[in-house]
N, C-alpha and C positions, 0 to 999 in steps of 0.2 A: 470464790464463785461456786455456788452449789450446783449439783447435777440436776438435770431436768429429766424426770422419769418418763420415758416415751413408750414403755412396753405396752401400755394400755391405750395409747393414742392412735388416732387415725391420720394418715397422710394423704393430702390431695396434690396430685401432680397436674399442673395446668400448662398446656402447650397450644399456642395459636398456630394455625397452619394456613398457608396461602400458596397454592400450586406446588405442593410437595408430594405429589403422587408417587414419585420414584423412591421415596424413602419412608413412606408411611408404615409399611409392614415391618421394616427393620427397626424403626423407632419404637413401635409398639412392642416388638419382641424383646428388645433390649431393656425398655422400661419395665416390662413385666418380670423379666429375669432378675433385674436388680432389686425390685421391690419384694419379690418372693424371698430372696436371700436375706433381706433385712428382718423378716419375720413380723413386720408391722402390718396392721390393717391399712388398706390403701384404696384409692380410687384414681383412675386416670380420666382427666377431663380434657378432651381434644376439641378445639374449636376450629371449624372450617370457616374461614373468613372470606367467603364468597369466591372460592377457588373456581378457576375456569377449566381445570383439567379433571382427572379422575380422582382427586383427593377425597372428595365426599363419598363417592361410590365405594372406595376401598375402606374408608372409615366405617361406613354403614355395615359392610360385611364383617368387620372385626367386632363391632358393637353387638351384632346379632348373636355372637358366640361367647361373649365375655360380660358377665354381670358387673364387673368392676370398671368397665369402660363406659363413659358418658360422652357422646358426641353432640356437640352443639352446632347447629346449622344456621348461619347468618343468612339474612335475605340478600345481602350484597356485601361487598368489601368495605368494612368500616375502618380497619387499621388495627395495629397491635394493641394500643391502649384499650379501645373498646372490647377487643377479644379477651384481654386479660381481666377487664372489669366483669365481663360475663362469667369468666371462669371463677373469679372470686365470689361472685354472687351465688353461683351454683354449687360451690364447694362445701363439703361437710366436715372436712378434716380439721384437726387441732393444729396440724402443721401444713403449711402451704408452700409448695415448691414451684417456681415458674422457670421455664426454659424455652429456647427456640426449637422449632421443629425441623430444622435442616440438617441435624446431626453435627453441627459445629460445636454443640454442647454435648459432652459425653454423659449419658445416663449413668455410667459406671462411677461417676464422681459424686453422685447423690449421697452415699453413705458419709462422705467427708463433711457435707453440709449438715447432715443429721448429727454427726459427732459434735460439731460446734454448738448446735442448739442444745445438745445434751449437757454441754459445759455451762449453760446458763445464758447464752446470748439470745437476743430477741430476733435479730436479723443477721443472716449470713449472706454476704454479697460476693459473687464471683469476681475474680480479677484476671483479665486476659494479659498476664504479665509479659508474655512473649507473643505479640500479635503477628499474624501472617498477612494482614491487610496491606494495601498499597500505602507506601510511606507518606506521599504527598497528599493524596486524596482522602485518606482515612486516618492514618496514625497521627499526623500533626494536628488536624482539626480536633481529633478526639482528645489528645493531650491538653490542648488549650481549653476545650470545653470542660473537661474533668477538673482542671485546675481552678477554673472560674467557679464551677459548681461547688467545689470543696471550700473555697474561700467564702462564697455567699452563704452556704449552709452551716459551715463550721463542722461538717462531717469529714473526717480524715480518711477517705477512701480514694483509690486511684481510678476506679472504673465504674462510673455511674451508668454507662450505656448498656452494659450487658444485661440481658433478661434473666440470666441464671442466678436466682436468688432463692433463699429460704426464709420463711416468716413464721413466727408463732401467730396463731389466729387472732389473739387478742390485740396484737399490734395493729392489725388491719381494720379493727372496728372503727367505723366512722370515716375511714379514708375514702374520699370520692375522687375517682380518676376522670380526667377529661383532657382534651388536646392530645399531647403525646407525653404526658407527665409520668408514665409508669416507671421510667428510668430514674426518676427522682423520689421514689417512695421513701428511701432511707432519709433523705433530706426533709421530706414533709413531716415525718414522725419523730425526727431526732430531738425536737424541742420538748417532747414529753418524757425524756429520760430513758429512751430506748437504748439498749446495749447492742451495738453494731460491730461486727468483725468482718474482715475481708480475707478470702482464701484464694490462692492462685488456682486457675483452671486451665485446662488444655484448650488451645485455640488452633483449629485446623482449617484448611480450605474446605469449601463445600464439597461433599462427596459427589454430588450431582446437581444439575439445574443451575440457574443463575441467581445472583443476589437480587433481592427485591428493594435494595437500598441504593441510592445514587448520591451525587453531590448535593442534590436538593435537600437531603436530610440534614446536611451541615447547617443550612440556613434555618431549618425548622428547630434545630437544637439551640441556635442563637436566640430565637424567639422564645423558646421554652425556658432558657436561662433568665431572660428578662421577666417572664411570668413568675418563675421561681423566686426571684428577688422580691417581687411585689407580694407574692403569696406569703412568703416567710416573714416579711417585715411589715406589711401594710394591709393584708386582706381584711382584718377586723378594724382597721383605722385608716381608710384611704385618705381622709382629709389631712392626716399628718404628712402624707407623701405630697399631695398636690399643694397643701398649704405652705410647705417649706419652699417650694419653687415660686409660689405666689408672693411670699415675703421677699424673696430675692428680687422679683420684678418690681414690687412696690418700692424697695430700697433704692434700686438703681433709678427708678422713675423720680423719686424724691430728690436724689442727688442731682439729676439733670435739671429738674425744675428749680432747685435751690440755686444752682449755678446761673441759670437763665435770669432768675429774679434778682440775683446779686448784681449781674451786669446791668440789668434794667434800672435798678434804683440807686446803685452806687456810681456807675459810669454813664447812666442815661443812654444806654445802647438799645435801640428799638429791637424788639423780639423779631418782628417781621423782616428786619434787614439782616441781622447777623445770626439768628438762631432758629430759623424756620425748620430746617431738617432735624436739629437736635430736639426741638419742641415736639415734632412729629414722633421721634423715637420715644420720647418720654411718655407721650400719650398712648402709643402702642403698648409699651411696657405696662402702663397702668391698666389698660383694657385686658391684656393677657393675664395680669394678676387677678382681675375680677373673674375672668373665664376659668382660671385654675381653681379659684375658691368655689365657684359654682360647680365645677366638675367634681371637686372633692365632696361637696355636700350631696350631690347626686350619687356619688360613689358610696357615701355613708348609707343612703337609703337602699341602694342596690345590695350593699353588704348585708343589711338587715334581712332583705328578702332572700338573699343567698342562704343564710343560715336557717331560715324558716321555710325554705322552698320545699315543694313536693319532691318525692324521690323519683324523678324522671331518669330513665336510662339513656346512655349514649350509644346504644346499640339496639338492633331489632332481631329477634330470633324467629326463624321460620318454624323449626322443629327441634326437638331434643330426641336423640336416638339412643336407646338402651336395649339390652337384651329383653327386658320386660315389655317395652313398647312393641318390639318385633313379635313377641309371643302373643300379645293382645291383638295385633293385626291379623294373625293367622286364625284366630278364633272366629 
């Protein structure tokens, strides 16, 4: 595996933030310190995802002094996936690193991600090998979800859920994020022959504040896994998915009607007397089959629209704050 020459490349660090005023300055200082030591050209893209505390205020103060810092201000809280999508769109780096903004991800581990990219990997994914989360509410659901995601996608990593990942820019070309699919980016691109590696990362309790995730996130992950299965297997051929189930319905319906007609013509048993409920079930299965076929055909048309659709964003930016914009405002 050949080395990846990064000396002349630029690195973009993308961090979504929501109500993280207490750690913003420390996060910025630690990120800056780490990136200066790497010797790489870099930019910090911090996204304020509609925070209700002083997060944005503190970010703007930092941006006014540092030309390497870009602060994206959302109009409201959109969520982590739209925030990351905005960061990807705004980034100019050849290498993109994403991480959480609550300091549960240690900026000091970034060089380890860069080292793996330098070995020739396309994606480096963090692995919270020793998690500090609640065993019942977080660890067990996470293990189940990760196991399912691994089986569905064929990507052999343990921790899809962590945001701490590094990507070569060309890997992200054409990737459209929606819902909460950011955690499954490795699965979405694995089919293109992308080389993925996983490295252990430190996992600590939040230094301050409270987690923005609850048990409801577990249910969202279940829905996302369902979406992942459909996207990976049937996004370009939805009729194959719906058609398969339609054939099952048609087959069972034919079996039922064959049995009813057999009794009718061989044993002269009236349908209305002995098989009314069974005939009703056969009719329902037949109708469901036609509905599934129709849904598949509609899906095929929607799929065509999807691949030719306009580039509409899943977020809305109020302002972008940089040192340059602050200087312009003073003039």
